[in-house]
C-alpha positions in Angstrom: -52.1 20.8 -20.5 -51.0 18.3 -22.6 -51.1 14.5 -22.2 -48.8 11.4 -23.6 -49.0 8.3 -23.0 -45.9 6.6 -21.8 -45.6 2.6 -22.5 -42.7 1.2 -20.4 -42.8 -1.7 -18.1 -40.5 0.1 -16.0 -41.8 2.5 -12.9 -38.6 4.5 -12.1 -38.5 6.0 -15.8 -42.4 7.1 -15.4 -40.9 8.6 -12.1 -38.3 10.4 -14.1 -40.8 11.1 -16.9 -43.5 12.9 -14.5 -40.3 14.7 -12.6 -39.0 16.4 -15.8 -42.7 16.8 -17.7 -43.9 19.2 -15.5 -46.2 20.7 -18.2 -47.4 17.3 -19.2 -49.9 14.8 -18.1 -47.7 11.8 -18.3 -50.1 8.7 -18.2 -48.6 5.2 -17.6 -49.4 2.3 -20.2 -47.6 -0.9 -18.2 -46.5 -3.2 -21.5 -43.2 -4.9 -22.1 -42.4 -3.6 -25.9 -40.7 -6.3 -27.5 -37.5 -5.0 -28.9 -35.7 -6.0 -32.1 -32.0 -7.2 -31.9 -29.6 -4.9 -33.4 -26.8 -2.6 -32.3 -28.6 0.3 -33.3 -30.7 2.6 -30.7 -32.6 4.7 -33.2 -33.4 1.1 -35.3 -34.7 0.1 -31.9 -36.8 3.0 -30.6 -38.6 3.5 -34.0 -39.4 0.0 -33.7 -40.4 -0.2 -30.7 -42.9 2.8 -31.0 -44.6 1.2 -33.9 -44.9 -1.9 -31.8 -46.1 -0.3 -28.8 -48.8 2.2 -31.1 -50.0 -1.4 -32.3 -50.6 -2.8 -29.2 -52.4 -0.1 -27.7 -54.3 1.9 -30.5 -53.1 5.5 -29.5 -50.8 8.0 -29.5 -47.6 6.3 -27.6 -44.5 7.7 -26.1 -41.3 4.8 -25.7 -38.2 5.2 -24.0 -34.9 2.8 -24.6 -31.6 4.0 -23.0 -28.0 2.3 -23.6 -25.1 2.3 -21.5 -22.0 2.9 -24.1 -18.3 1.9 -22.3 -15.3 3.1 -24.1 -13.3 0.2 -23.0 -16.0 -1.5 -25.8 -17.1 0.3 -28.7 -21.0 0.2 -28.8 -21.2 -2.4 -26.4 -23.3 -3.1 -24.1 -25.4 -0.1 -26.2 -29.4 -1.8 -26.8 -27.9 -5.0 -24.9 -27.4 -3.2 -21.8 -30.3 -4.7 -19.8 -29.6 -7.9 -21.3 -26.0 -7.3 -20.0 -27.0 -6.8 -16.4 -29.2 -9.8 -16.5 -26.4 -11.7 -17.9 -23.5 -11.0 -15.9 -24.8 -9.0 -13.0 -22.7 -6.0 -11.3 -19.9 -8.3 -10.5 -19.8 -8.9 -14.2 -19.8 -5.5 -15.3 -17.2 -4.5 -12.3 -14.8 -7.3 -14.0 -15.1 -6.3 -17.8 -13.9 -3.0 -16.3 -10.5 -4.3 -14.4 -7.5 -2.4 -16.0 -9.6 -0.5 -18.8 -10.8 2.8 -19.8 -13.4 3.7 -17.5 -15.0 6.7 -19.6 -18.7 6.3 -20.5 -22.0 7.2 -21.7 -25.6 6.8 -21.7 -28.1 7.6 -24.4 -31.6 7.7 -23.8 -33.7 7.8 -27.1 -37.6 8.9 -26.9 -39.7 8.5 -29.7 -43.7 9.4 -30.2 -46.0 8.5 -32.7 -49.6 8.3 -33.2 -49.7 5.8 -36.7 -49.1 8.8 -39.2 -45.9 11.1 -37.3 -42.9 9.9 -36.0 -40.7 12.0 -33.6 -37.6 11.0 -32.3 -35.2 12.6 -29.4 -32.0 12.1 -27.7 -30.2 12.8 -24.6 -26.8 11.9 -23.4 -24.8 12.1 -20.7 -21.0 11.5 -20.1 -19.4 10.1 -17.7 -17.5 7.5 -15.8 -18.1 3.8 -14.0 -16.7 3.8 -10.9 -14.3 1.7 -9.6 -16.8 0.4 -6.7 -20.7 0.6 -7.2 -22.3 3.3 -4.8 -25.6 3.8 -3.1 -28.2 0.8 -4.3 -29.9 2.0 -7.3 -33.5 1.5 -7.7 -33.7 -2.3 -9.0 -35.1 -1.6 -12.3 -32.2 1.3 -12.8 -29.1 -0.8 -11.7 -26.5 1.3 -13.5 -27.3 4.2 -11.6 -24.9 2.8 -8.5 -21.8 2.8 -10.6 -22.6 5.8 -13.4 -20.9 9.2 -12.3 -21.5 11.7 -14.1 -18.7 14.2 -15.6 -18.3 17.4 -13.5 -19.6 15.2 -10.3 -17.7 12.6 -8.2 -21.1 10.4 -6.9 -22.8 7.8 -9.1 -26.9 9.3 -10.3 -27.6 6.4 -6.8 -26.2 9.2 -4.9 -27.8 12.3 -6.5 -31.4 13.6 -5.0 -34.1 13.4 -8.4 -33.5 17.0 -8.8 -29.3 16.9 -8.8 -29.9 13.6 -11.2 -32.2 15.9 -14.2 -29.2 18.6 -13.7 -27.1 15.5 -15.9 -29.0 12.7 -16.4 -29.4 11.7 -19.9 -33.2 10.7 -20.0 -33.9 14.3 -18.1 -32.3 15.4 -21.5 -34.1 13.5 -24.1 -37.7 14.5 -22.1 -36.5 17.9 -21.9 -35.8 17.4 -25.7 -39.6 15.9 -25.9 -41.1 18.8 -24.5 -39.5 21.4 -26.6 -40.1 19.4 -29.8 -43.3 19.0 -29.4 -44.4 21.9 -28.1 -46.0 23.3 -30.9 -47.1 19.9 -32.4 
């Protein structure tokens, strides 16, 4: 069984990784890695991987997820966490009043061992619900409002297995697993 060290301060993301990466021993390093300020998800994840590697001095896997609202191109994107902290769910919902509600989630992963960098992505398209559904896990607040294409429920109202079928994060972890199978 291969081992990977996922560096994140978000335990909910670790649970999702372990649920998807069944053939991997997923170790968790609870570190909040500083992110550069840029609108590029790829620049953010590459910088995050290199920073995490230099912090713990061993191969790392890092994750970053951004929500992209079609009503506001490229927003909130890399500022997704900041946006919910600043505006709250009510503020996010207010921004979308009388606006197009289609959106997508992008999850980016980067694995870095000090020499080799590998980047993986997962995307989930959907829409923002008119009102929040069941309360999501604290560290995944957007799960209460994001409804993936092909479903009528937000992620927070799905089982873990149901969510994994369309989840951007699950897709990214599966892409990682496939991409690393011969590494």
